[in-house]
N, C-alpha and C positions, 0 to 999 in steps of 0.2 A: 418616573422621571425619564425625560427624553435625552438620548445621547446626542450631543451637539457635534461630536467629532465624526468626520466622514468615515464610512466603511472602507477598508482597503479594497483595492481592485482585485478581482479574482485572478488567481495564478493559473496560467495555462502552460503546461509542459509542452515542449515541442514533440511533434509526431516522429516516430521512427518506424515507418511502414515496412521497411525491409526486415527489421528485427521482429516486429509483430507478426509478419508473415511466416518467419521461421518458427516462432513459437506456436502459431496456429496450425502448422502442418500436421502436428500430432499432439494428442493429449497425454503423451507418455512422459514418465519421469525422466527417461533418457533424453528426450528432446529438450525438456526444461533445463536439465543439467547442462546440456551442450550449449544452449542459448546463454545460460548464466555464465558459463566459462568463457564464451566468446564475447559476451557483452555484459560484464559484471555490474555496470551502472544501470542496467535495465531492470527496474523494480518488478515488472510483471513476471519475469522468469522466477525471481525469488518468491514472489507471492504464490505462483503456481506450485512451486516445490513445497512451500509451507502448507498450502491447501491439501496437497496429496499426502503429506505427512500426517496432518490432522485426521484425514479420512482413514489412514492406515493405523490410527491409534498410537502415533509417535509424537506426543506433544513437545518433548525436549528438542527433537530434531526440527519440528515445525517452528518452535520458538527461535532457534538459531537462523533458519532460513528467513523467517518473517522479520527478525531484527535486522538482518542484512538488507533486505528489500526496503525496510522502513528507513534505515540510515542512508542508503543510496538515493532514495526518493527525497529525503530532506535536503541532501546535497543539491539535487536537481532543482528543487523548489527554490532554494536560496539563490542559485545561479540564475533563476528566471524571475527574480524580483520579490519573492516572498520574504517577509521580515518577521516571521514568527506568529503572524495572525492574518486572518482574512480567509475568504472562501477558496476552496480547492474543488472546483465543480466536478461532480461525478459524470455529468453529461459530456464532458470533454474527455474522450477516450484515452488520450495519453496520460491523464491523471489517474486512471483506474488502477494501474499497477501499484502506485504508491498507496492508494486508498485500500486496495485489497491486502497489501502487506500489513498496513496498520490494523485492519480488521483481524487478520490471521494472528498478528502479534497479540492482540487482546484475547482472542480465543485460546491461544497456546498459554498465555500467562495465566488465565483463569484455570486451565487444566492442570497446571503445575502448582497452583496455590498462590500465585502472585496477584492477589486481589487488588492491591493498589495500582499495579501496572495495568491490569485488565480494565479497571475503572478509568484510568487516565487515557487509555487507548479509545475506550468507548466515547469519552467526552471529546477527545480530539477529532474522532471520526464525525461525530454529530456536529461539532463546530465547523468542520471543513465543509460538509454538505449533508444535510439531513437525507437527501435523496440517496446518498451512498449507504446510509444505515438501512433504508428501505430495500435497496437493491441487494444488499448482502445478507439480509435477515431471512 
């Protein structure tokens, strides 16, 4: 059956080059924490903290960081026209912080036994942009 409703337009978050540059200066946890403290709405900093925590074998800490980045990203998506559905393209670099936080949330949820949450995150990521799944796998 063909869907007759139009697909929502892709949501593109605004670029924050000065914040991205701060985060890119160093791959350290200290830098990511400093950026998250100075720019708490910047999902990429929270995603980086979650990724570092997962790599360190700290899934509960990763879950907290990833959930923060996920929710801050949802806030930004809504402010930029997203209405709960539609593409969030991975190719648009400012979207990557949210998508990475979503991916990390799913990984951390799986690691602590939150199977339904992990599956929900995987579905949301795939629905946002299958390219994100490929890039993050």
